[in-house]
N, C-alpha and C positions, 0 to 999 in steps of 0.2 A: 504494500500500500504506500502511496506517495504521501508527502506531508499534507497535501491539500485534501486528503481523504479519498482520492481516486485510486482505483485498483489498476494494477499492471499485470500482464501475463508473463509468466516465466516458463521456459522449456528446459527441463532438467533430465540428465541421464546419469546413472550411477555405475560404479565399477567396484567390484569386490577385490580389494588389495590386501585382505587380512593375511593371506599366505605369502605376501611379499615382505620379507624382514625389513627392508629399507623403508617401507611405508606403514605396514600393519594397520590399515584403516580402510573404511569404505569411502571412496572418493566420489563426490557429487559435483558435477559441473552444471552450470545453468547460464541461460542467456535470456534477455528480455525479448519477447516477441509480440509486444502489445500492438505495434503497428500492423503486423501481419494478421493478428486476430481481428482487429478492427476492420481490416479490408475484407476478411472472410465473412464477418458478420454483415457488412454492407452488401456483399455479393449475395448472401443468402436472402437478405431482405429484398433486394432488387428482383431476384428470381421469383420470390413469393409474390411480389407485387405484380410482376409481369404475367405470372401464371393466372392470378386473379383477374387482371385486366383482360387477358385472352379469353378466360372462361366467360366473363361478362359480355365480351364482344360476340362470342359464339352464340350465347343465349339471345342477345339482341338480334343477331342475324336470323336465328332460327325462328324467333317469335315474329319478327317483321315479315319474313318470307311466308310463314303460315297464315298470318293475319291478312296478308294481301291476297292469298290464294282464293279465299271465299268470294270477295267482291269481283275479282277478275273472272272467276268461273261463272258468276252470275251475269257479268257483262257478255261473256261468250254465249251463254244461253239466250239472253235477250236479243243479241244480234242474230242468232239462229231463228228466233221467232220473227224478227223484222224481215229476214230473207224470204219468209213465206208470204209476206204481204206485197201486193203490187205497188210500185212507186213510179210515178210518172215524171217527177222532177229530176232531170239529169244531174243538176248540181248536188241535190240531196243524195242521189245514188253515189256520186263520186266521194262525197264527204263520209258517207256510211262505209264505203269500201275502204277508205283510208283508215277510218276508226277501227274497223274490223282487223285490218292488217296489223295495226299498232297493238291492239289488244292481244292478238295471238302471239306476237313477238314478246310482249310483256309476260304472258303466261309461260312461254318457253324459257325466258330468262329466269323466272321464279323456279321453274322445274330444275334448271341447270344449277342454280344456287343451292337448292335443297339437296340435290344429288351430291354436290361438293361437300356440304355440311355433314351429310350422312357418312361420307368417306372419312372426313376428319374426325368424326365422333366414334367411328367403329374400328379404330386402329387395333383394338384389343379383341376383335371378333375371333371366334375360334377357328383355327386352321385345321384342315384335314389333309391327309396324304392323297395327292391328286396325280392321276395319270394325264400328263400334259398332252400326249398324243390324242387321247380320247376327247379332251376338251377342244383341241384344235380342229379335229374332224367335225365335231358338233358345230363349231363356229362356221366352218366351211359350208356345211349343209345349210345353215341359215342364210348364207350369202350365195347360194347356188345360182340363183337367177342372175345376179350381178356378175358372177364368174363366167357363166355361159354367154352372157351378152358381150363381154369383153374378150371371150376366148382365151382367158388367162391360163398360164401354166404355173402351178403352185407345187413346189416340192418341199419336203422337210425330212429331218432325221430325228424327230422328237421321240420316236420309239426307243432311242438309245438312252433316254433319261430314266432314272428310277422314279418311283412315286415320291413326290416332293411336298413337304408341308406348305400349304398356301391357302388363301381364302378363295374359294371357288368363284364367287361372282367377280372378284377382282381379275383373275387370270382370263376369265371369259371376256370381260370388258376390254382388257389389254389386247388380246388377240383380235377382237372384233374391230377396235379402233384402228389398229395398225394395218390389218388386212383391208379394211374399207378404204383407208387413205391410199394404200398402194393401188387399189382398183380404180378409185375415183380420179386420182391425179396421174393417170397414165399418159404417155406421149401419144399425140394424134397419129393414126395410121400405124400403130406399133403394138404388137401383141404383148400384153403385160407378162413379165416373167418375175415370179416372186419365189425367193429361196429362204427357207427358215432352217437355220443350222444351230445345233445345240452342242455345247461342250461342258465338261466338268473339270475343274482344277482347283486345288487348294481349298476344298470344301465350299466352293462357289460354283453355281450354275450360271452359264452365260448363253443367251439366246440372241442370235443375229436375225433380223428380219430385213432382207435386202430386196430392192425392186429396181426396175429399169425405167422408172417413170420420169416425170417432169424435173424432179430434183429442185434444189433451192440454192441460192447464193448465200453460203454460210457467213460470209463477211458482212452481209447486210442483216441477216435474221438470227444469228446465233444467240443474241441476248434476249430474243423475244419468242423463240420457237416453242417454249413450254408455257408461255404466258396465256392468261385467260382472254378469250375472244380475239386471238391473233389469227389472221388469215393471210396466206401467202400465195394463193392462187384463186382465180375467179371460178367459182363453182356454185351452182344454185343451192346445193345442199350443205355448203360449208358453213359451220357455226363457230369454229375457232375455239372449241372446248375439249375436243377429243384428246389432244396431246397433254393438255393440262390435267385431265383426269388420269391419264396413263401415268404421268409423273407422280401425282398424288398417291395413286394406288401402289406404285413401286416403292415410294418412300414409306408408306404405311407398312409395307412388308419388310422394311429394313434393306431394300435394294436401291438400285439406281438405274437411270436410263440416259443414254447419250446418243448422239446422231452425227453421221457424216453424210454429206450430200454434195452433188455437183449438178449444176443446171444441165438438163437434157441428157444426163447420164444415169442418174438414179439416186436413191437414198438408202442408207442402212441405219436402222435403229438397233442399238445394243442394250439388252436387258441383262442386268447382273444382280444376283441375290444369293444370300447364304443358304446352304443346305441344312444348317442346324444339325 
């Protein structure tokens, strides 16, 4: 304790020198570590404060999204009823069409935000040992019409992987988003070729999803590629949320995703995650 009544922290270590004739004592060395302890306490306080703020922000986002869902759903229902009524005024028709489009977009945005919040909240969801090959085949079946329309060639060696602990809806969503992107953003007049290769090394599974599509200029997009509502190609179905979700799901599983891409050559996404 200091003279002013404040406490200080000491770090001490002892050494038994009783068997040493020259010393014949227990030696204790100490040093003051007050500054270090104060810094640790401040760090702990800041982490707790940030955690609480983050929790409150998530609650606010969740409540806001759900409170908006009901009136937006009602607006869509009302617009559906209006569609059934004949309207002769062309200006009114145009206004209602624009209002309907905006309402549908708002509803989709709310759905996207709720899906993101679900992923953020369910990071401790139970994992099961999953056969990645079976999941991949199921996703391909769901995309069969798109695959046939583009005449795409899709190969994989996922049968070389053992059953891996993963959250099933996450790996389904990851495969669905990456395959859909490879099919949507194909080069004109070029048959899509998609290769999915898996390897295991140092207790880590790595999956590469490579295509010969439009590609991207990484110098321009590398800092935005996994951002929310980021679009890099003109496509009517592009929402700019798929890669954001993939990254969030990979991070929730303790994994990572990276990308390499060359315009008019193709793109390769690399998924890495621990086997536990």
